[in-house]
C-alpha positions as a printed Julia matrix, in Angstrom:
223×3 Matrix{Float64}:
 -33.15   53.63  -38.67
 -33.53   50.26  -36.75
 -30.85   49.18  -34.24
 -28.33   46.21  -35.18
 -26.92   43.94  -32.62
 -23.44   43.06  -33.5
 -22.14   39.52  -32.92
 -19.52   39.05  -29.62
 -16.99   36.45  -29.16
 -17.97   34.12  -26.12
 -16.4    34.64  -22.91
 -13.89   32.26  -21.68
 -14.24   31.27  -18.02
 -10.69   31.99  -16.65
  -9.19   28.93  -14.11
  -8.96   30.53  -10.95
  -5.54   30.75   -9.23
  -4.97   28.51   -6.6
  -2.65   29.88   -3.35
  -1.1    28.83   -1.01
  -1.44   29.25    2.85
   0.88   31.75    2.6
  -0.41   33.98   -0.27
   1.98   32.1    -2.87
   1.07   30.92   -6.05
   0.7    26.84   -6.07
   2.64   25.7    -9.32
   1.38   22.87  -11.01
   2.91   19.33  -10.95
   4.45   18.53  -14.05
   2.97   15.19  -15.69
   6.31   12.57  -15.45
   7.05   10.97  -18.72
   6.45    7.27  -19.35
  10.26    6.67  -20.28
  11.02    8.26  -16.36
   8.25    6.23  -14.84
   9.82    2.97  -16.2
  13.39    4.59  -14.47
  11.36    4.95  -11.34
   9.51    1.8   -11.19
  12.9     0.23  -11.44
  14.83    2.15   -8.74
  15.82    0.13   -5.44
  16.6     3.12   -2.99
  18.8     2.77   -0.05
  17.82    1.65    3.3
  17.35    4.93    5.58
  19.18    5.62    8.05
  16.64    4.58   10.98
  16.03    1.39    8.98
  20.16    0.39    8.88
  19.75    0.95   12.78
  17.19   -1.67   13.23
  18.51   -5.46   14.11
  17.35   -7.54   12.07
  15.51  -10.65   13.82
  17.54  -13.02   12.96
  20.68  -11.25   14.01
  18.85  -10.97   17.86
  17.92  -14.63   17.77
  21.58  -15.96   16.93
  22.94  -13.69   20.26
  20.2   -15.33   21.97
  21.28  -18.53   21.2
  25.07  -17.81   21.68
  24.65  -16.23   25.25
  21.78  -18.49   26.4
  19.4   -15.52   26.74
  21.77  -14.09   30.01
  23.1   -10.43   29.81
  26.17   -9.97   28.68
  27.93   -7.48   31.22
  27.49  -10.94   33.63
  24.87   -9.95   36.15
  23.89  -13.0    35.78
  20.68  -11.65   34.61
  18.06  -12.53   31.64
  18.84  -10.08   28.65
  15.85   -8.43   27.44
  16.91   -5.9    24.94
  19.8    -5.76   22.14
  22.25   -3.12   22.92
  23.81   -0.69   20.28
  27.47   -1.15   21.46
  27.64    2.33   19.4
  24.91    4.08   19.91
  22.84    4.22   16.54
  22.76    8.38   17.53
  27.04    7.85   16.91
  25.86    5.9    13.35
  26.04    2.65   15.17
  24.17    0.59   12.78
  22.16   -3.19   13.06
  24.77   -5.47   12.3
  25.78   -8.91   14.49
  29.45   -7.06   15.36
  27.75   -4.02   17.52
  25.03   -5.83   18.96
  24.93   -6.93   22.65
  21.88   -8.55   24.69
  21.67   -6.95   28.19
  18.86   -6.7    30.76
  17.12   -3.5    31.73
  18.77   -2.43   34.31
  22.49   -2.93   32.47
  21.13   -1.28   29.94
  19.93    1.73   31.71
  23.2     2.41   32.84
  25.15    1.49   30.35
  23.68    4.43   27.81
  24.14    6.59   31.02
  27.64    5.93   31.92
  30.16    7.55   29.31
  32.99    5.6    30.68
  31.49    2.24   30.59
  29.96    2.96   27.33
  33.45    3.38   26.14
  34.97    0.31   27.59
  32.4    -1.73   25.79
  33.49    0.03   22.64
  37.14   -0.75   23.35
  36.26   -4.21   24.21
  34.41   -4.64   20.46
  37.08   -3.37   18.74
  39.56   -5.89   20.02
  37.23   -7.9    19.74
  35.88   -7.41   16.2
  38.02   -4.75   14.85
  37.99   -0.9    13.98
  34.55    0.01   12.97
  33.49   -2.41   14.33
  29.9    -0.75   13.51
  29.69   -0.54   10.06
  26.94   -2.11    8.19
  27.84   -2.51    3.99
  27.06    0.01    3.21
  29.12    1.62    5.21
  32.05   -0.51    4.03
  31.21    0.83    0.33
  31.7     3.88    0.97
  34.82    3.59    3.15
  36.61    1.78    0.74
  35.82    4.22   -2.55
  36.56    6.81   -0.62
  40.36    5.1     0.49
  40.69    4.4    -3.16
  40.37    7.46   -4.12
  42.82    9.08   -1.04
  44.66    6.22   -2.76
  44.76    7.16   -6.32
  45.47   11.05   -4.99
  48.53    9.52   -3.02
  49.91    7.84   -5.97
  48.95   10.99   -8.2
  51.49   13.09   -5.7
  54.15   11.17   -5.51
  54.12   10.24   -9.42
  54.18   14.17   -9.73
  57.19   14.26   -7.24
  58.97   12.26   -9.02
  58.36   14.05  -12.04
  59.57   17.74  -10.51
  62.3    16.18   -8.99
  65.32   17.04  -11.35
  64.48   20.38  -11.12
  63.88   20.35   -7.82
  67.65   18.95   -7.74
  68.68   21.8    -9.82
  67.12   24.32   -7.98
  68.56   23.15   -4.39
  72.32   22.98   -5.96
  71.78   26.45   -7.09
  70.38   27.33   -4.09
  73.18   25.37   -1.85
  70.06   24.44    0.42
  66.96   22.0     0.53
  63.96   23.35   -1.05
  61.24   24.72    1.66
  57.54   22.74    1.55
  55.98   26.31    0.27
  58.79   26.35   -3.11
  57.33   22.75   -3.69
  53.53   23.31   -3.08
  55.17   25.73   -6.1
  56.58   23.58   -8.15
  53.76   21.43   -8.05
  51.23   24.19   -8.75
  53.11   24.37  -12.36
  51.36   21.95  -15.24
  54.03   19.82  -17.53
  54.76   22.9   -20.5
  55.17   25.01  -17.2
  57.79   23.31  -15.69
  59.72   22.13  -19.29
  60.06   26.37  -19.67
  61.02   26.89  -16.25
  63.42   23.92  -16.42
  65.23   25.39  -19.45
  65.38   28.69  -18.49
  67.08   27.77  -14.91
  69.64   25.61  -16.88
  70.23   28.23  -18.86
  70.58   30.54  -16.05
  72.93   28.46  -13.94
  74.97   27.54  -17.5
  75.58   31.17  -18.16
  75.91   32.02  -14.41
  79.26   29.61  -14.05
  80.27   30.72  -17.6
  83.9    32.73  -16.67
  84.0    36.4   -17.92
  86.37   36.64  -20.66
  89.28   38.78  -19.29
  91.23   41.16  -21.6
  95.08   42.38  -21.23
  96.04   46.33  -20.96
  95.82   48.07  -24.25
  93.6    45.27  -25.84
  90.46   45.98  -27.58
  87.16   43.84  -27.59
  84.16   45.01  -29.54
  81.23   46.0   -27.24
């Protein structure tokens, strides 16, 4: 009998898996859809912390003109550097209200003398107001937090006003003012719970204040 050769499917060469230097399998990068690319193209990222600490050239130029190129420490030497009154390491930004033109000698002294540094910070606070080192982004974040805090305070005050009748009722029944933890307990109740609690307390006080029936000698009463 003659030998017959059967057809065999062609072997597919498997793609080799790539691994990192740590022996972990590298993940293939996903392709970004066109609609996402369009969003990314119009997205403007905010400046980095380092960029926000740099003084713009126009700010430096204005300071040089205003100080006539002299050191603002009053030493009489020519200014060579623009000093961050609130150091950049403490979130001091590159804004004009945080800038001070100084010479090399004074700059080195201020940076190594915390007492003198705090003195200039106090001086600039009086001249330009608190948070004189803030830039526009700082003020946006600060105002947003302030607005959120004011909303919380308003909600808290509104909540206190809503539970005030119950607080007065409990204080009258107890014969004393309520403690902080008792007020916090009332504040933790929602509107429905507070309504049920208020009715329950009112009924309890009304029943407590109602005089008990009295009976004469020999009188009968139904149990």
